[in-house]
C-alpha positions as CSV (number, residue, x, y, z in Angstrom):
1,M,0.1,0.1,0.0
2,A,2.9,2.5,0.8
3,A,4.3,1.6,-2.7
4,A,0.9,2.2,-4.3
5,S,0.6,5.7,-2.5
6,Y,4.2,6.8,-3.7
7,G,3.2,5.6,-7.2
8,D,0.0,7.9,-7.0
9,E,1.8,10.9,-5.7
10,Y,4.5,10.5,-8.6
11,R,2.0,10.2,-11.2
12,H,-0.1,13.0,-9.8
13,L,2.9,15.2,-9.9
14,M,4.0,14.2,-13.6
15,D,0.6,14.6,-14.6
16,Q,0.3,18.1,-12.7
17,G,3.8,19.2,-14.5
18,Q,2.9,18.3,-17.9
19,G,-0.5,20.2,-17.6
20,Q,1.6,23.3,-16.3
21,Y,4.0,22.8,-19.1
22,R,1.1,22.8,-21.8
23,K,-0.1,26.0,-20.0
24,Q,3.6,27.5,-20.6
25,D,3.8,27.8,-16.8
26,Y,7.3,26.8,-16.9
27,P,8.5,27.8,-13.4
28,T,5.7,25.9,-11.6
29,S,5.9,23.1,-14.1
30,A,9.7,22.8,-13.3
31,E,8.9,22.7,-9.3
32,S,6.2,19.7,-9.8
33,F,8.6,17.9,-11.8
34,K,11.5,18.3,-9.1
35,Q,9.1,17.3,-6.6
36,A,8.5,14.2,-8.5
37,E,12.0,13.5,-8.6
38,V,12.1,13.7,-4.9
39,V,9.6,10.9,-4.8
40,R,11.5,8.5,-7.5
41,P,15.3,9.9,-7.5
42,D,16.1,7.1,-9.9
43,D,13.6,7.9,-12.5
44,P,15.1,9.7,-15.3
45,V,11.8,10.9,-16.7
46,A,11.3,13.3,-14.1
47,T,14.7,14.7,-14.2
48,F,14.4,15.0,-18.1
49,N,11.1,16.9,-17.9
50,N,12.5,19.2,-15.0
51,G,15.4,20.2,-17.5
52,A,12.8,20.8,-20.3
53,A,10.6,23.1,-18.2
54,L,13.9,25.0,-17.1
55,Y,15.1,25.3,-20.6
56,K,11.6,26.8,-21.7
57,G,11.9,29.4,-18.7
58,Q,15.3,30.2,-20.2
59,D,17.2,29.0,-17.3
60,Y,19.8,27.3,-19.5
61,T,22.4,26.9,-16.7
62,K,20.0,24.6,-14.5
63,A,18.5,23.0,-17.7
64,G,21.8,21.9,-18.7
65,E,22.3,20.2,-15.2
66,R,19.3,18.4,-15.1
67,F,19.4,17.1,-18.9
68,S,23.2,15.9,-17.8
69,Q,21.9,14.2,-14.8
70,A,19.2,12.5,-16.9
71,A,21.7,11.3,-19.3
72,A,23.5,9.8,-16.6
73,K,20.5,7.8,-15.3
74,S,18.7,6.8,-18.5
75,K,19.4,4.4,-21.3
76,D,19.3,4.1,-25.2
77,R,16.7,6.9,-26.7
78,L,16.1,9.0,-23.6
79,K,19.9,8.9,-23.0
80,S,20.4,10.1,-26.6
81,E,17.6,12.8,-26.4
82,S,19.2,14.0,-22.7
83,Y,22.5,14.7,-24.6
84,Y,20.8,16.6,-27.7
85,N,18.9,18.8,-25.1
86,L,22.2,19.3,-23.2
87,G,23.8,20.2,-26.2
88,N,20.9,22.9,-26.9
89,A,21.2,24.3,-23.4
90,L,24.9,24.8,-23.8
91,F,24.4,26.2,-27.2
92,K,22.1,28.9,-25.8
93,G,24.7,29.7,-23.2
94,Q,27.1,30.2,-26.0
95,D,29.5,27.1,-24.8
96,F,30.0,26.1,-28.4
97,A,32.5,23.5,-27.5
98,G,30.5,21.8,-25.0
99,A,27.4,21.6,-27.2
100,L,29.9,20.0,-29.9
101,N,30.5,17.3,-27.4
102,A,27.0,16.7,-26.2
103,Y,25.8,16.4,-29.7
104,K,28.4,14.2,-30.4
105,E,27.3,11.9,-27.6
106,A,23.8,11.8,-28.7
107,L,24.9,11.1,-32.5
108,T,26.7,8.0,-31.0
109,L,23.7,6.8,-29.4
110,D,21.6,7.7,-32.4
111,S,23.2,8.4,-35.6
112,K,20.0,8.9,-37.1
113,N,19.1,12.1,-35.2
114,I,19.0,14.7,-37.8
115,N,18.5,17.4,-35.4
116,A,21.4,16.6,-33.7
117,K,23.4,16.5,-36.9
118,Y,22.4,19.9,-37.9
119,N,22.9,21.5,-34.6
120,Y,26.2,19.9,-34.4
121,E,27.3,21.4,-37.7
122,L,25.8,25.0,-36.6
123,A,27.8,24.5,-33.3
124,R,31.0,24.1,-35.0
125,L,30.5,27.2,-37.2
126,R,29.5,29.1,-34.4
127,R,32.8,27.9,-32.5
128,Q,34.8,29.0,-35.2
129,Q,33.3,32.7,-35.3
130,Q,33.9,32.6,-31.4
131,Q,37.4,31.8,-32.0
132,Q,37.9,34.3,-34.6
133,Q,36.2,37.1,-32.6
134,Q,38.5,36.1,-29.6
135,Q,41.5,36.2,-31.8
136,Q,40.6,39.6,-33.1
137,K,40.2,40.9,-29.5
138,Q,43.3,39.9,-28.5
139,D,45.1,41.2,-31.7
140,Q,43.0,44.6,-31.1
141,K,44.3,44.6,-27.5
142,Q,47.9,43.9,-28.5
143,D,47.8,46.8,-31.1
144,N,46.2,49.2,-28.6
145,K,49.0,48.1,-25.9
146,D,51.8,48.7,-28.8
147,K,50.3,52.0,-29.6
148,K,50.2,53.1,-26.2
149,Q,53.9,52.2,-25.4
150,Q,55.0,54.0,-28.6
151,Q,52.9,57.0,-27.3
152,N,54.6,56.7,-24.0
153,Q,57.8,56.5,-25.5
154,Q,57.4,59.7,-27.9
155,N,56.1,61.6,-24.8
156,Q,59.3,60.5,-22.8
157,D,61.6,61.8,-25.8
158,Q,59.6,65.0,-26.0
159,N,60.2,65.6,-22.3
160,Q,64.0,65.0,-22.5
161,Q,64.0,67.3,-25.4
162,N,62.3,69.9,-23.6
163,Q,64.5,69.6,-20.4
164,K,67.4,69.8,-22.5
165,Q,66.2,73.1,-24.2
166,D,65.1,74.3,-20.8
167,Q,68.7,73.7,-19.4
168,Q,70.3,75.6,-22.3
169,Q,68.1,78.4,-22.0
170,R,68.8,78.7,-18.2
171,N,72.4,78.3,-19.0
172,Q,72.3,81.5,-21.6
173,Q,70.3,83.5,-19.2
174,Q,73.1,82.9,-16.4
175,Q,75.6,83.8,-18.9
176,N,73.6,87.2,-19.7
177,K,73.2,88.0,-16.1
178,D,76.9,87.3,-15.4
179,Q,77.9,89.9,-18.2
180,Q,75.4,92.3,-17.0
181,Q,76.9,92.2,-13.4
182,Q,80.2,92.7,-14.9
183,N,79.2,95.7,-16.7
184,A,77.4,97.1,-14.1
185,Q,80.7,96.9,-11.8
186,A,82.5,99.3,-14.2
187,K,82.7,102.9,-13.4
188,P,81.4,105.7,-15.9
189,G,84.7,106.2,-18.2
190,E,86.3,103.1,-17.1
191,M,86.9,99.6,-19.4
192,T,85.1,96.7,-18.1
193,K,87.4,93.7,-17.2
194,Q,86.2,92.0,-20.7
195,E,87.3,95.1,-22.5
196,A,90.4,95.6,-20.8
197,K,91.2,91.8,-21.4
198,E,90.7,92.4,-25.1
199,L,92.7,95.6,-25.3
200,L,95.7,93.8,-23.6
201,G,95.6,91.5,-26.1
202,A,95.6,93.9,-28.9
203,F,98.8,95.7,-27.4
204,K,100.6,92.3,-27.3
205,E,99.7,91.5,-30.6
206,D,101.4,95.0,-31.7
207,E,104.3,94.5,-29.9
208,K,104.9,91.3,-31.6
209,Q,104.7,92.9,-34.8
210,V,107.2,95.9,-33.8
211,Q,109.8,93.3,-32.3
212,E,109.4,91.3,-35.6
213,Q,110.2,94.5,-37.8
214,L,113.0,95.4,-35.6
215,R,114.7,92.0,-36.1
216,K,114.5,92.3,-39.8
217,F,116.5,95.6,-39.7
218,K,118.7,94.3,-37.1
219,V,118.0,97.2,-34.7
220,R,117.7,96.5,-31.0
221,S,114.6,97.8,-29.2
222,G,115.7,100.9,-27.0
223,S,118.9,101.5,-28.9
224,S,120.1,105.0,-30.1
225,R,122.5,106.5,-32.4
226,D,124.4,109.8,-32.8
227,W,124.2,111.4,-36.1
């Protein structure tokens, strides 16, 4: 009698879940199938139906988990259908690599599953597109990194050039300041140190020329003759 009671409860929950499913009340339907699983935890049908209701409710992550569990519990056709629907759930979550594996399992169990064959090829194409997009993003990221490094180097070079020009300008300003101070120290009518230095250099040069002329005529400097 206890076994019959559990059987009646299981059938009631399964019928209730299917009725809610047909009315598109997917969250309530999923809950009914979940309760049926509690009554018969080893039965794969309730697990499969729970995954189907979750999938219709667009909860693809949990739906995939339920289909995976149903595949582990079931055999033959239901096992193939569980892998097929697992592939669909993974496809919706854009896990195309995982979807390919699930469709492959479904086809291994049922090679005549046309839908699994079609979805396998579609997942393969989407996987290629996904890889290309990921590669483009990586290339763009690297290109942006290279451009940033190049710009930083240009900014560094420009800063060094500006610093060099600023130092040259400061040196010139200091020289001008020193010259102005020297000129300011000279009294009116007096020569500056620089002017005196230049004049002394000119005198020494003239003296060299006079000495050279005297040597040509063999005349000693400072000598005198009586006429």
